[in-house]
C-alpha positions as CSV (number, residue, x, y, z in Angstrom):
1,M,-0.1,-0.3,0.0
2,S,1.4,3.1,-0.7
3,A,-0.8,6.1,0.9
4,V,-0.4,9.5,2.8
5,I,-2.7,11.2,5.1
6,L,-3.2,14.5,4.6
7,T,-4.0,16.6,7.7
8,G,-3.9,20.0,9.1
9,V,-3.7,21.9,12.2
10,G,-7.2,23.5,11.7
11,T,-9.6,24.6,9.3
12,D,-8.7,27.0,6.3
13,V,-4.8,26.2,6.6
14,G,-4.4,25.4,3.1
15,K,-5.0,20.9,2.9
16,T,-6.4,21.3,-0.3
17,V,-4.2,23.8,-2.1
18,A,-1.5,21.4,-0.2
19,T,-2.9,18.2,-1.1
20,A,-3.2,19.7,-4.7
21,A,0.2,20.9,-4.8
22,L,1.8,17.9,-3.4
23,A,-0.9,15.8,-6.0
24,A,1.1,17.8,-9.0
25,A,4.7,17.6,-8.0
26,L,4.4,13.9,-7.7
27,A,2.7,13.9,-11.8
28,A,5.8,16.1,-12.9
29,A,8.1,12.8,-11.3
30,G,6.4,10.6,-13.4
31,R,4.2,9.6,-10.7
32,R,0.3,8.9,-11.3
33,P,-1.5,10.2,-7.6
34,R,-5.1,9.4,-6.4
35,V,-6.6,12.1,-4.3
36,V,-9.2,10.7,-1.3
37,K,-11.4,12.9,0.4
38,P,-13.0,11.0,3.1
39,I,-15.8,12.8,3.7
40,Q,-17.1,16.2,2.6
41,T,-18.9,18.3,4.4
42,G,-20.6,21.8,3.6
43,L,-22.0,21.0,-0.1
44,R,-24.8,19.5,-1.5
45,P,-24.9,17.0,-4.3
46,G,-23.4,17.7,-7.4
47,E,-21.6,21.5,-6.0
48,A,-17.6,21.0,-6.7
49,G,-15.8,20.4,-3.5
50,D,-12.5,20.4,-2.5
51,L,-11.9,17.2,-5.2
52,A,-12.6,19.6,-8.4
53,E,-9.8,22.2,-7.3
54,V,-7.4,19.9,-6.6
55,T,-8.0,18.8,-10.2
56,R,-8.2,22.6,-11.5
57,L,-4.8,22.6,-9.7
58,A,-3.1,19.6,-9.8
59,G,-4.7,18.3,-13.5
60,V,-4.9,15.3,-11.3
61,G,-8.4,14.0,-12.2
62,D,-8.1,10.3,-9.8
63,V,-10.0,11.8,-6.9
64,H,-12.4,9.5,-4.6
65,E,-15.3,11.0,-1.8
66,F,-16.4,8.5,-0.1
67,A,-19.7,10.7,1.6
68,R,-20.8,14.2,1.9
69,Y,-23.1,16.4,3.6
70,P,-24.4,20.2,3.0
71,D,-24.1,21.2,6.2
72,P,-20.6,22.9,6.9
73,L,-19.8,21.3,10.2
74,A,-17.4,18.6,11.7
75,P,-18.3,15.5,9.6
76,A,-19.8,13.8,12.6
77,T,-22.2,16.4,13.5
78,A,-22.9,17.0,10.0
79,A,-23.9,13.6,9.7
80,R,-26.5,13.8,12.4
81,R,-28.3,16.6,11.4
82,C,-29.0,15.5,7.8
83,G,-29.6,11.9,9.6
84,A,-26.9,10.3,7.9
85,T,-24.7,7.6,8.9
86,P,-20.7,8.1,8.2
87,P,-18.6,5.6,6.9
88,E,-17.2,3.1,9.5
89,L,-12.9,3.4,10.2
90,G,-12.8,-0.1,8.7
91,E,-15.3,0.6,5.3
92,V,-13.1,3.5,5.4
93,A,-9.2,1.6,5.3
94,A,-10.3,-0.8,3.3
95,R,-11.2,1.3,0.2
96,V,-8.1,3.3,0.6
97,R,-6.0,0.2,0.6
98,G,-7.7,-1.1,-2.6
99,L,-7.0,2.4,-4.2
100,A,-3.5,2.7,-2.5
101,A,-2.1,-0.8,-4.2
102,G,0.6,0.4,-6.2
103,R,-0.6,3.9,-6.8
104,P,0.0,7.0,-4.8
105,T,-2.6,7.8,-2.8
106,L,-3.1,11.3,-1.2
107,V,-6.0,11.3,1.8
108,E,-7.0,14.8,2.6
109,G,-9.3,14.9,6.2
110,A,-11.6,17.3,7.3
111,G,-10.5,20.3,10.1
112,G,-7.8,19.3,12.4
113,V,-6.9,16.1,13.3
114,L,-8.6,15.2,15.7
115,V,-11.9,16.4,14.1
116,R,-14.9,13.2,14.5
117,M,-15.5,11.8,11.4
118,G,-17.6,9.7,12.7
119,G,-16.6,7.3,15.8
120,W,-12.8,8.2,14.7
121,T,-10.4,10.7,13.1
122,I,-8.4,11.0,10.7
123,A,-5.8,10.3,13.0
124,D,-7.1,6.7,13.6
125,L,-7.1,6.2,9.7
126,A,-3.5,6.8,9.7
127,A,-3.1,4.5,12.0
128,E,-5.8,2.3,11.1
129,L,-3.4,2.6,7.7
130,A,0.2,1.9,9.2
131,A,0.2,5.7,6.3
132,P,2.7,8.7,7.5
133,A,1.1,11.9,7.6
134,V,2.0,15.2,6.7
135,V,0.5,18.2,8.5
136,V,-0.2,21.2,6.9
137,T,0.3,24.4,8.9
138,G,0.3,27.9,9.3
139,C,3.4,30.1,9.9
140,A,2.1,32.8,12.0
141,L,1.7,34.1,15.8
142,G,0.2,31.0,17.3
143,A,1.7,28.4,15.1
144,L,4.5,26.5,16.7
145,N,1.5,26.0,19.4
146,A,-1.0,23.9,17.3
147,A,1.6,22.3,15.1
148,E,3.0,20.6,18.6
149,L,0.1,19.6,19.7
150,T,-0.9,18.0,16.3
151,C,2.4,16.3,15.9
152,E,1.6,15.3,19.3
153,A,-1.8,13.4,18.8
154,L,-0.5,11.5,15.8
155,R,2.5,9.8,17.2
156,A,0.7,9.4,20.8
157,R,-1.4,6.9,18.0
158,G,1.7,5.8,17.2
159,V,1.7,7.6,13.6
160,R,4.9,8.7,11.1
161,I,4.9,12.5,10.5
162,A,6.6,12.6,7.1
163,G,6.7,16.5,7.7
164,L,4.8,19.8,7.5
165,I,3.8,22.1,4.4
166,I,3.2,25.3,5.1
167,G,-0.2,26.2,3.9
168,A,0.5,29.7,3.2
169,V,3.7,31.8,3.2
170,P,3.0,35.7,3.0
171,A,5.3,37.2,0.5
172,R,6.4,40.4,2.7
173,P,7.1,37.6,6.5
174,D,6.6,39.6,9.8
175,L,9.2,39.1,12.4
176,A,7.1,36.2,14.2
177,T,6.2,34.2,10.8
178,R,9.9,34.5,9.5
179,L,11.3,33.1,12.9
180,N,7.9,30.5,13.0
181,L,9.3,29.4,9.6
182,G,12.8,28.1,11.3
183,E,11.1,27.2,15.2
184,L,8.3,24.5,13.5
185,P,10.8,21.6,12.9
186,E,12.3,22.6,16.2
187,V,9.1,22.4,18.2
188,T,7.6,19.2,16.1
189,G,10.2,16.9,15.2
190,A,9.2,17.4,11.9
191,P,10.5,19.2,8.5
192,I,9.4,21.6,6.2
193,L,8.5,19.7,2.5
194,A,7.5,22.8,1.4
195,R,6.1,26.1,1.4
196,I,3.2,26.6,-0.6
197,P,3.3,31.2,-1.4
198,D,0.2,32.9,0.1
199,G,-2.8,33.0,-2.4
200,A,-1.1,30.4,-4.6
201,G,-4.9,27.9,-4.5
202,A,-6.3,31.4,-6.9
203,W,-3.9,30.4,-9.4
204,R,-4.2,29.4,-12.7
205,G,-3.8,25.4,-12.8
206,R,-1.2,25.5,-15.4
207,A,0.5,28.0,-13.1
208,F,0.2,26.1,-10.0
209,R,1.7,22.7,-11.7
210,A,4.5,24.6,-13.3
211,A,5.4,25.9,-9.7
212,A,3.8,23.2,-7.0
213,A,7.9,21.4,-7.3
214,G,9.5,23.8,-6.7
215,W,8.1,24.6,-3.6
216,F,9.1,20.9,-2.2
217,T,12.3,20.1,-0.3
218,A,11.5,16.5,-0.6
219,R,11.3,13.7,-2.6
220,P,8.8,11.6,-3.7
221,R,10.3,9.1,-1.5
222,E,11.0,11.2,1.8
223,V,7.2,12.0,1.6
224,G,6.2,8.2,1.5
225,F,6.0,7.1,-1.5
226,P,8.9,4.9,-1.9
227,G,8.7,2.8,-5.0
228,P,8.1,4.1,-8.7
229,S,3.5,3.9,-9.6
230,A,2.2,1.2,-11.0
């Protein structure tokens, strides 16, 4: 199995853009990535969600959404409000294993690492799959605490952290941001894999794909994809 979990320190830290950037970088390296969003909230059937944005930015069309609920809430809460039963951890893990058999597969969570997807969290899924996690974080004031807490929660479940992706680096960083970029690897014990410029999610797909590989300091093997794509 070749899967990596992308989770974040919270909401609106750039998980979808980071997922698109990693997918684009893998594609540029000759891989054929798949992208999975186990649960999408805040959208009705037929509306374009996070996976549509990944496709627009990264040009990757092999995307899979397992469930969606209309209210923009935590998945377990959103499911309860519409009378739905979220998929079980074992079901989601089995589907991801099938998709990740011989193909690099990115699994994007919802919200932060301990947001309830049902009776489980994205950290539980990473542990169940024995898959490494990439943590998407900000870099402004407050980022150190949020990133360290997230990494501690993952390690407490035995999850290996491949590294951090900085979801939006401003063109003119202030003092806290500049210092945090150096401190984040120290407090989390995880390397920075990529720094994505602020606003990159609004770029046209061609420009995004041309730049994405250059944001990464890590090779696919270091992120968690040791073998070539099938």
